[in-house]
C-alpha positions as CSV (number, residue, x, y, z in Angstrom):
1,X,0.0,0.0,0.0
2,X,1.2,3.5,-0.9
3,X,1.1,5.9,2.0
4,X,-0.8,9.2,1.4
5,X,1.4,12.1,0.5
6,X,-1.1,14.9,0.6
7,X,-2.9,16.5,3.6
8,X,-6.0,18.6,3.2
9,X,-6.6,21.0,6.1
10,X,-10.1,22.4,6.5
11,X,-10.7,25.5,8.6
12,X,-13.7,26.3,10.8
13,X,-15.9,29.3,11.4
14,X,-14.7,32.7,12.6
15,X,-11.3,32.0,11.0
16,X,-9.8,31.3,7.5
17,X,-7.1,29.0,6.1
18,X,-4.6,31.4,7.7
19,X,-5.3,29.7,11.0
20,X,-3.4,26.6,9.6
21,X,-0.3,28.6,8.7
22,X,2.0,26.8,11.2
23,X,0.6,23.3,10.4
24,X,1.2,23.9,6.7
25,X,4.8,24.7,7.2
26,X,5.2,21.8,9.7
27,X,3.8,19.2,7.4
28,X,5.6,20.5,4.4
29,X,8.9,20.1,6.3
30,X,7.9,16.5,6.9
31,X,7.7,16.1,3.1
32,X,4.0,16.3,2.5
33,X,2.0,18.3,0.0
34,X,-0.4,20.4,2.0
35,X,-3.6,22.1,0.8
36,X,-5.7,24.4,3.0
37,X,-8.6,25.3,0.7
38,X,-10.8,28.3,1.7
39,X,-14.5,28.2,1.6
40,X,-16.0,29.5,-1.7
41,X,-15.5,33.3,-1.6
42,X,-13.0,33.1,1.3
43,X,-9.9,33.2,-0.9
44,X,-9.2,36.8,0.1
45,X,-7.3,37.9,3.2
46,X,-8.8,38.1,6.7
47,X,-8.7,41.9,6.5
48,X,-10.8,41.9,3.3
49,X,-13.5,39.6,4.8
50,X,-13.7,41.9,7.9
51,X,-14.1,44.9,5.6
52,X,-16.7,43.2,3.4
53,X,-18.3,40.1,4.8
54,X,-20.6,39.5,1.8
55,X,-18.9,36.2,0.8
56,X,-19.5,35.0,4.4
57,X,-23.2,35.5,4.0
58,X,-23.3,33.7,0.6
59,X,-21.7,30.5,1.7
60,X,-23.7,27.4,2.6
61,X,-22.7,24.0,4.0
62,X,-23.4,22.2,0.7
63,X,-21.4,24.8,-1.2
64,X,-18.4,24.2,1.1
65,X,-18.6,20.4,0.9
66,X,-19.0,20.4,-2.8
67,X,-16.0,22.8,-3.2
68,X,-13.8,20.6,-0.9
69,X,-15.0,17.5,-2.8
70,X,-13.9,19.0,-6.1
71,X,-10.5,19.9,-4.7
72,X,-10.0,16.4,-3.3
73,X,-11.3,14.7,-6.5
74,X,-8.5,16.5,-8.5
75,X,-5.8,14.7,-6.5
76,X,-4.2,11.6,-7.9
77,X,-4.7,9.7,-4.6
78,X,-6.9,9.9,-1.5
79,X,-5.4,12.5,1.0
80,X,-5.5,12.7,4.7
81,X,-8.3,15.1,5.6
82,X,-8.0,17.2,8.8
83,X,-10.5,19.7,10.0
84,X,-10.8,22.0,13.0
85,X,-14.1,23.1,14.6
86,X,-16.7,23.4,11.7
87,X,-13.9,21.9,9.6
88,X,-14.2,18.8,11.7
89,X,-17.9,18.5,10.6
90,X,-16.9,19.0,7.0
91,X,-14.2,16.3,7.4
92,X,-16.9,13.9,8.6
93,X,-19.2,14.9,5.6
94,X,-16.3,14.3,3.2
95,X,-15.4,10.9,4.7
96,X,-19.1,9.9,4.5
97,X,-18.9,10.6,0.7
98,X,-16.1,8.0,0.5
99,X,-13.3,10.6,0.3
100,X,-10.0,10.5,2.0
101,X,-7.6,7.8,3.2
102,X,-8.1,8.9,6.9
103,X,-9.7,11.8,8.7
104,X,-9.0,13.8,11.8
105,X,-11.6,16.1,13.4
106,X,-10.2,18.5,16.0
107,X,-12.4,20.1,18.5
108,X,-15.1,19.3,16.0
109,X,-18.5,20.8,15.6
110,X,-21.0,17.9,15.7
111,X,-22.9,16.2,12.9
112,X,-26.6,15.9,12.9
113,X,-28.0,13.8,15.8
114,X,-25.5,14.9,18.5
115,X,-27.6,16.5,21.1
116,X,-25.0,17.2,23.9
117,X,-25.2,20.9,24.6
118,X,-22.9,21.9,27.6
119,X,-23.5,25.3,29.2
120,X,-20.1,26.6,28.0
121,X,-21.3,25.9,24.4
122,X,-24.4,27.8,24.9
123,X,-22.4,30.8,26.2
124,X,-19.9,30.5,23.3
125,X,-22.6,30.5,20.6
126,X,-24.8,33.1,22.4
127,X,-23.5,36.0,20.3
128,X,-25.1,34.4,17.3
129,X,-28.1,32.6,18.9
130,X,-29.3,35.5,21.0
131,X,-31.3,36.8,18.1
132,X,-33.1,34.9,15.2
133,X,-32.3,37.9,13.1
134,X,-28.7,36.8,13.1
135,X,-29.7,34.0,10.8
136,X,-29.4,36.6,8.0
137,X,-26.2,38.2,9.2
138,X,-22.4,37.7,9.4
139,X,-21.8,37.8,13.1
140,X,-18.4,38.5,14.6
141,X,-17.1,38.1,18.1
142,X,-15.8,40.8,20.3
143,X,-12.4,40.2,21.7
144,X,-13.9,39.1,25.1
145,X,-16.1,36.7,23.3
146,X,-13.2,35.4,21.2
147,X,-11.1,34.9,24.3
148,X,-13.8,32.9,26.1
149,X,-14.7,30.8,23.1
150,X,-11.3,30.2,21.3
151,X,-8.4,31.1,23.6
152,X,-9.5,30.8,27.2
153,X,-6.2,29.1,28.2
154,X,-4.0,31.6,26.4
155,X,-2.4,34.8,27.8
156,X,-4.1,38.1,27.1
157,X,-1.3,39.0,24.7
158,X,-1.5,35.8,22.8
159,X,-5.2,35.9,22.6
160,X,-5.4,39.4,21.3
161,X,-2.7,38.8,18.7
162,X,-4.5,35.8,17.3
163,X,-7.8,37.7,17.4
164,X,-6.3,40.4,15.2
165,X,-4.7,37.9,12.9
166,X,-7.4,35.3,12.4
167,X,-10.8,36.5,13.4
168,X,-13.6,37.1,10.9
169,X,-17.4,37.0,11.2
170,X,-19.3,33.7,10.9
171,X,-22.4,33.0,8.9
172,X,-25.2,33.2,11.4
173,X,-27.6,31.1,9.3
174,X,-25.2,28.1,9.3
175,X,-24.7,28.4,13.1
176,X,-28.4,28.5,13.6
177,X,-28.9,25.6,11.2
178,X,-26.6,23.4,13.2
179,X,-28.8,24.0,16.3
180,X,-32.0,23.4,14.5
181,X,-30.9,20.3,12.6
182,X,-31.9,18.0,15.4
183,X,-35.4,19.4,15.5
184,X,-36.4,19.5,11.8
185,X,-37.7,16.5,9.8
186,X,-35.6,14.8,7.3
187,X,-31.8,14.9,6.7
188,X,-30.3,18.4,7.2
189,X,-27.0,19.7,5.8
190,X,-24.8,18.1,8.5
191,X,-26.3,14.6,8.3
192,X,-23.9,11.6,7.9
193,X,-24.6,7.9,7.7
194,X,-23.3,6.6,11.0
195,X,-23.5,3.1,9.7
196,X,-21.4,3.7,6.6
197,X,-18.9,0.8,6.5
198,X,-17.1,2.4,3.6
199,X,-16.0,5.4,5.6
200,X,-12.3,6.0,6.1
201,X,-10.8,5.8,9.7
202,X,-11.6,8.8,11.8
203,X,-9.9,10.3,14.8
204,X,-11.5,12.9,17.0
205,X,-9.0,15.2,18.9
206,X,-10.4,17.1,21.8
207,X,-9.1,19.8,24.1
208,X,-10.1,19.4,27.7
209,X,-10.7,23.2,28.2
210,X,-12.6,23.8,25.0
211,X,-15.6,25.9,25.7
212,X,-17.5,25.8,22.4
213,X,-16.9,22.1,21.5
214,X,-16.1,20.4,24.8
215,X,-14.9,16.8,25.1
216,X,-18.5,15.7,25.8
217,X,-19.4,16.8,22.3
218,X,-16.5,14.8,20.7
219,X,-17.3,11.7,22.8
220,X,-20.9,11.8,21.8
221,X,-20.2,12.4,18.2
222,X,-17.8,9.4,18.1
223,X,-20.3,7.1,19.9
224,X,-22.9,7.8,17.2
225,X,-20.8,5.9,14.7
226,X,-22.0,2.3,14.5
227,X,-20.1,1.3,11.4
228,X,-17.4,-1.4,11.2
229,X,-14.8,1.3,10.8
230,X,-12.1,2.7,13.1
231,X,-13.4,5.7,15.2
232,X,-11.2,6.9,18.1
233,X,-11.0,9.9,20.4
234,X,-7.8,11.5,21.8
235,X,-8.1,14.2,24.5
236,X,-5.4,16.7,25.3
237,X,-5.4,18.1,28.8
238,X,-5.2,21.9,29.1
239,X,-6.1,22.8,25.5
240,X,-8.6,25.3,24.4
241,X,-10.7,25.5,21.2
242,X,-7.9,27.1,19.1
243,X,-5.8,24.1,19.6
244,X,-3.9,24.4,16.3
245,X,-2.3,27.6,17.6
246,X,-1.7,26.8,21.3
247,X,1.8,26.1,22.6
248,X,2.6,22.5,22.1
249,X,0.6,22.2,18.9
250,X,3.5,20.4,17.2
251,X,2.9,17.3,19.4
252,X,-0.7,17.3,18.4
253,X,0.1,17.8,14.7
254,X,2.5,14.9,14.7
255,X,0.2,12.6,16.6
256,X,-2.7,13.4,14.2
257,X,-0.5,12.7,11.2
258,X,1.1,9.6,12.6
259,X,-2.3,8.2,13.5
260,X,-3.7,8.9,10.1
261,X,-0.8,7.3,8.4
262,X,-1.0,4.2,10.6
263,X,-4.7,3.7,9.9
264,X,-4.9,5.0,6.3
265,X,-6.9,2.8,4.0
266,X,-5.8,1.8,0.6
């Protein structure tokens, strides 16, 4: 079997592919081809999206997944797919389509059917969910909201620097849709077949101090999978939601890649 030589990194909400900057370099130095595709319309810089969030409001879950599918289908061989936060959800949706040699979902947002809603998650998403009108808006986070949601274990200086470098608004409609998915009939945008035996191996990575997607969410999401495929959970003590940028991220990046290579399917 030929080992995967390409890694696809999928970013989450409130950030862009820039949030993967250190991982891209790290994996390239290990000899891998690394792609970090932006959501459709997000190909511009963070500063441009903050100045004009129109592309944020035009994106949908199906558009993102279709775009990522097209990127992966152009590759000569199945890649390792890694996603953070909402990118973890997209990773699961891509694997469910039969894509990828292995997948890693870090501090992942849940797929449809995961009903665990810790209090810290409610507080983290309140800036969006406090008003139904936000379903039609691009909703940013204040620095205080960012620090609670993304960087609660970081220093004030680290948190502010990352806020200024990475933060963009999120599509309020998609955030609301994730909440309502479990209360609407039929399959919604984040539905996956938990019994899909053709799905590639999947690792959930969780930070113990994550407020918006706590370990309970990762554990519940993993337990929903009933297929005859590998599904594992690894928790890192002391890590917040913005795990890819927290000190010590290199250990996590190496563990994720080594796990994916060890379990990659042909």
